[in-house]
C-alpha positions as CSV (number, residue, x, y, z in Angstrom):
1,M,-53.4,-21.0,-3.6
2,T,-49.7,-20.8,-2.5
3,A,-47.3,-17.7,-3.3
4,P,-45.4,-18.3,-6.2
5,A,-41.5,-18.8,-5.4
6,R,-39.4,-15.5,-4.4
7,T,-36.3,-16.1,-7.0
8,Y,-33.1,-13.9,-6.7
9,T,-31.1,-12.8,-9.4
10,E,-27.4,-12.1,-9.2
11,S,-26.8,-8.0,-9.2
12,P,-24.9,-7.1,-12.1
13,A,-21.0,-6.2,-11.3
14,S,-21.2,-3.0,-10.1
15,T,-19.4,0.0,-11.2
16,A,-18.3,3.0,-9.9
17,T,-21.5,4.9,-9.9
18,D,-23.4,2.2,-8.6
19,T,-24.6,2.6,-5.0
20,R,-26.8,-0.3,-4.7
21,V,-26.7,-2.3,-1.7
22,D,-26.7,-6.1,-1.5
23,L,-29.3,-6.0,1.3
24,D,-29.4,-9.8,1.2
25,G,-25.8,-10.1,1.4
26,L,-25.7,-7.7,3.9
27,T,-28.0,-9.4,6.3
28,R,-26.6,-12.5,5.9
29,D,-23.2,-11.1,6.5
30,L,-24.4,-9.0,9.9
31,G,-26.4,-12.3,10.7
32,L,-22.7,-14.3,10.5
33,L,-21.4,-11.7,12.4
34,A,-23.5,-11.8,15.4
35,L,-23.1,-15.4,15.2
36,R,-19.4,-15.4,15.3
37,L,-19.4,-12.7,18.2
38,T,-21.8,-14.4,20.5
39,A,-20.0,-17.4,20.3
40,G,-16.6,-17.0,19.5
41,L,-16.1,-14.3,22.3
42,L,-18.6,-16.9,24.9
43,M,-16.0,-19.7,24.2
44,A,-13.2,-17.6,24.4
45,G,-14.3,-16.1,27.8
46,H,-15.0,-19.6,29.0
47,G,-11.3,-20.8,28.0
48,A,-9.9,-18.0,29.9
49,Q,-12.1,-18.8,33.1
50,K,-10.3,-22.2,33.2
51,L,-6.8,-20.5,32.0
52,F,-6.7,-17.4,33.8
53,G,-9.2,-17.8,36.9
54,W,-10.7,-14.8,35.1
55,W,-14.9,-13.8,35.7
56,G,-15.4,-16.0,38.7
57,G,-13.3,-19.1,37.3
58,P,-11.5,-21.4,39.3
59,D,-7.6,-21.4,39.1
60,F,-5.6,-23.3,36.6
61,K,-4.8,-25.6,39.6
62,A,-8.2,-26.4,40.1
63,V,-9.0,-27.0,36.4
64,A,-6.4,-29.4,36.2
65,D,-7.4,-31.5,39.1
66,G,-10.8,-31.4,37.5
67,F,-9.6,-33.0,34.3
68,A,-7.7,-35.7,36.5
69,Q,-10.7,-36.5,37.9
70,V,-12.3,-37.6,34.4
71,G,-9.1,-39.1,33.4
72,Y,-7.2,-36.3,31.6
73,T,-3.9,-37.2,32.4
74,P,-1.4,-35.5,32.3
75,A,-3.9,-33.2,33.8
76,K,-2.0,-30.5,33.4
77,F,-1.2,-30.6,29.8
78,F,-5.4,-31.4,29.1
79,A,-6.4,-28.7,30.7
80,L,-3.7,-26.5,29.0
81,L,-4.8,-27.8,25.8
82,A,-8.5,-27.6,25.8
83,S,-8.2,-24.1,27.6
84,S,-5.9,-22.4,25.3
85,S,-7.7,-24.1,22.4
86,E,-11.1,-22.6,23.9
87,V,-9.6,-19.2,23.6
88,L,-7.7,-18.9,20.5
89,G,-10.6,-20.6,18.7
90,G,-12.8,-18.8,19.9
91,L,-11.3,-15.5,19.4
92,F,-10.4,-17.2,15.7
93,L,-14.4,-17.2,15.0
94,A,-15.0,-14.2,17.1
95,L,-12.9,-12.1,14.5
96,G,-13.6,-14.3,11.6
97,F,-9.9,-15.0,11.0
98,L,-8.0,-18.0,10.3
99,T,-12.4,-19.3,10.7
100,P,-11.3,-23.0,9.3
101,L,-8.7,-23.8,12.1
102,G,-10.6,-21.7,14.8
103,S,-13.4,-23.8,13.9
104,A,-11.4,-26.9,14.1
105,A,-10.1,-26.2,17.6
106,V,-13.4,-25.5,18.5
107,I,-15.1,-28.7,17.0
108,G,-11.9,-30.8,19.1
109,V,-12.8,-29.2,22.3
110,M,-16.4,-29.5,22.3
111,F,-16.1,-33.3,20.8
112,N,-14.1,-33.7,24.1
113,A,-16.2,-31.9,26.2
114,V,-20.0,-33.6,24.7
115,V,-17.8,-37.8,24.9
116,G,-15.2,-37.4,27.7
117,V,-16.6,-35.3,30.4
118,H,-20.8,-34.5,30.0
119,W,-22.0,-37.9,27.8
120,T,-23.2,-39.9,30.7
121,S,-24.8,-37.4,32.4
122,G,-27.0,-37.2,29.3
123,V,-28.2,-33.9,27.8
124,W,-30.0,-31.9,30.0
125,A,-28.5,-32.1,33.5
126,A,-28.2,-28.9,35.5
127,N,-24.8,-27.7,34.6
128,Q,-23.5,-31.1,33.9
129,G,-25.7,-32.0,30.5
130,Y,-24.1,-32.1,27.0
131,E,-26.6,-29.5,25.3
132,L,-23.8,-26.2,25.8
133,P,-20.9,-27.9,24.3
134,L,-23.0,-29.8,21.0
135,L,-24.5,-26.6,20.6
136,F,-21.0,-25.1,20.5
137,G,-19.3,-27.8,18.8
138,V,-22.2,-27.0,16.2
139,I,-21.7,-23.4,15.7
140,A,-18.3,-24.2,14.7
141,V,-19.2,-26.9,11.9
142,T,-21.8,-24.5,10.7
143,L,-19.1,-21.5,10.5
144,A,-16.9,-23.9,9.0
145,F,-18.9,-24.6,6.0
146,T,-20.6,-21.3,5.7
147,G,-17.6,-19.4,5.9
148,P,-17.2,-16.1,8.3
149,G,-18.7,-14.0,6.1
150,R,-17.8,-10.6,4.3
151,L,-17.5,-8.5,8.2
152,S,-14.6,-10.5,8.9
153,L,-10.5,-10.7,8.8
154,D,-10.8,-13.9,6.4
155,R,-12.5,-11.4,3.7
156,G,-10.8,-12.1,0.3
157,W,-9.4,-15.6,1.4
158,P,-10.3,-18.9,-0.6
159,W,-12.2,-20.3,2.6
160,A,-13.7,-16.9,3.2
161,D,-16.9,-17.7,1.7
162,G,-16.9,-22.0,3.3
163,G,-17.8,-25.0,1.0
164,A,-17.6,-28.3,1.2
165,R,-13.9,-28.1,1.4
166,P,-12.9,-25.8,4.3
167,G,-16.0,-27.5,5.9
168,L,-14.7,-31.0,5.7
169,V,-11.0,-29.9,6.5
170,S,-12.3,-28.1,9.5
171,L,-14.5,-31.0,10.7
172,G,-11.9,-33.6,10.0
173,L,-9.2,-32.0,11.7
174,G,-11.0,-31.2,14.6
175,L,-12.3,-34.7,15.3
176,A,-9.0,-36.2,14.5
177,G,-7.6,-34.0,17.4
178,A,-10.4,-35.4,19.8
179,L,-10.0,-38.8,19.0
180,V,-6.4,-38.5,19.4
181,V,-6.9,-37.0,22.7
182,L,-9.6,-39.5,23.8
183,A,-7.3,-42.5,22.7
184,V,-4.5,-40.7,25.1
185,K,-6.7,-40.5,27.5
186,A,-7.8,-44.2,27.5
187,A,-4.5,-45.4,27.4
């Protein structure tokens, strides 16, 4: 015998004396905050490693040389583009600020990391697989469609609750940017 399906109803509009807490909404927003902070700050830190050599990262010249080795020319331009996209996109996601643009930046750079750098190594290949860029890209897509939650700087903006429009715009911008970069790389 199965338990009856649990149903949720909209809570009545709150009044000045209403002190009830929307526990489901609060836990959802806390979950989105944890996801945004973790993924966003890790992404921003990864970009800062490349851009500034922080936290044991290589200097920018070494990063540009690495981009040249995998066919991204002009290498300094593409290293700067990828690194700054990771830093800004990650910070935007962490803060829940302009989430569709932050998502698009991360989607674009992670698509390039998967397809342009790690694809031939396969999914799990000791530091060269594409599992982590794929994971970060999927997190960015997810946040674009869900929105950043109420515990964000985007609160009150039309895209704050996510949905098809901001999700598809983010996905479209990210993929379009990635495809332009890959086309220029191949030329």
